[in-house]
C-alpha positions in Angstrom: 32.0 46.8 -9.8 29.7 45.9 -6.8 27.4 43.8 -9.0 30.4 41.9 -10.5 31.6 40.9 -7.0 28.1 39.9 -5.9 27.6 37.8 -9.0 31.0 36.2 -8.6 30.1 35.3 -4.9 26.7 34.0 -6.0 28.3 31.8 -8.7 30.9 30.5 -6.2 28.2 29.7 -3.7 26.2 27.9 -6.4 29.2 25.8 -7.4 30.0 24.9 -3.8 26.3 24.0 -3.1 26.1 21.9 -6.3 29.3 20.0 -5.2 27.9 19.4 -1.8 24.6 18.2 -3.3 26.4 15.8 -5.6 28.4 14.4 -2.7 25.3 14.1 -0.5 23.4 12.4 -3.3 26.3 10.0 -4.0 26.6 9.1 -0.3 22.9 8.4 -0.1 22.9 6.1 -3.2 26.0 4.4 -1.8 24.2 3.8 1.5 21.2 2.4 -0.4 23.2 0.1 -2.6 25.7 -1.2 0.0 24.9 -4.7 1.0 27.0 -4.9 4.2 24.1 -5.3 6.6 22.2 -7.8 4.4 25.2 -10.1 4.3 25.4 -9.9 8.1 21.7 -10.6 8.5 22.0 -13.7 6.2 24.9 -15.0 8.2 23.1 -14.5 11.5 20.0 -16.1 10.2 21.9 -19.2 9.0 23.6 -19.5 12.5 20.2 -19.0 14.1 18.6 -21.9 12.2 21.5 -24.2 13.1 21.1 -23.1 16.8 17.4 -23.8 16.6 18.0 -27.3 15.3 20.4 -27.9 18.2 17.9 -26.5 20.7 15.4 -29.2 19.8 17.8 -31.8 21.4 19.3 -29.7 24.2 17.2 -27.8 26.8 20.1 -25.4 27.8 20.1 -23.8 24.3 16.7 -22.1 24.6 18.1 -18.8 26.0 20.6 -18.8 23.1 17.7 -19.0 20.7 15.9 -16.1 22.3 19.1 -14.1 22.2 19.7 -14.9 18.5 16.1 -14.0 17.6 16.6 -10.6 19.3 19.9 -10.2 17.4 18.2 -10.9 14.1 15.5 -8.4 14.9 18.1 -5.7 15.8 20.1 -6.2 12.6 16.8 -6.1 10.6 16.0 -2.8 12.2 19.5 -1.6 11.4 19.0 -2.4 7.7 15.7 -0.5 7.7 17.3 2.5 9.4 20.2 2.5 6.9 17.8 2.4 4.0 15.9 5.4 5.4 19.1 7.4 5.9 20.2 6.6 2.3 16.9 7.8 0.9 17.0 10.9 3.0 20.6 11.7 1.9 19.6 11.2 -1.8 16.6 13.5 -1.5 18.5 16.2 0.3 21.4 15.9 -2.2 19.0 16.3 -5.1 17.3 19.3 -3.5 20.7 20.9 -3.0 21.6 20.4 -6.6 18.3 22.0 -7.7 18.9 24.9 -5.3 22.4 25.4 -6.8 21.0 25.4 -10.3 18.3 27.9 -9.3 21.1 30.2 -7.8 23.2 29.9 -10.9 20.4 30.7 -13.4 18.8 33.7 -11.6 
């Protein structure tokens, strides 16, 4: 009787852990494949090049160019961070699924 309850709890934990692993892995892959930040970066880069062309003729636009260059760098760093988070979530999700499989088989 005691062994049956322990086995049932272990199987329940394995199923819950596997579901959590699948969810985490799916969120990681979704983060990696989403192109939200890249579209933003392309738009900012296009506006920055227009601003740079305008700054050649106007002296007052130089601070705007500096600000737009810093904004492009910040968005670029955001893209790198998002890719790192997506890879981390995918790896953790895979490890959770492997752990759940190990719990279920032994």
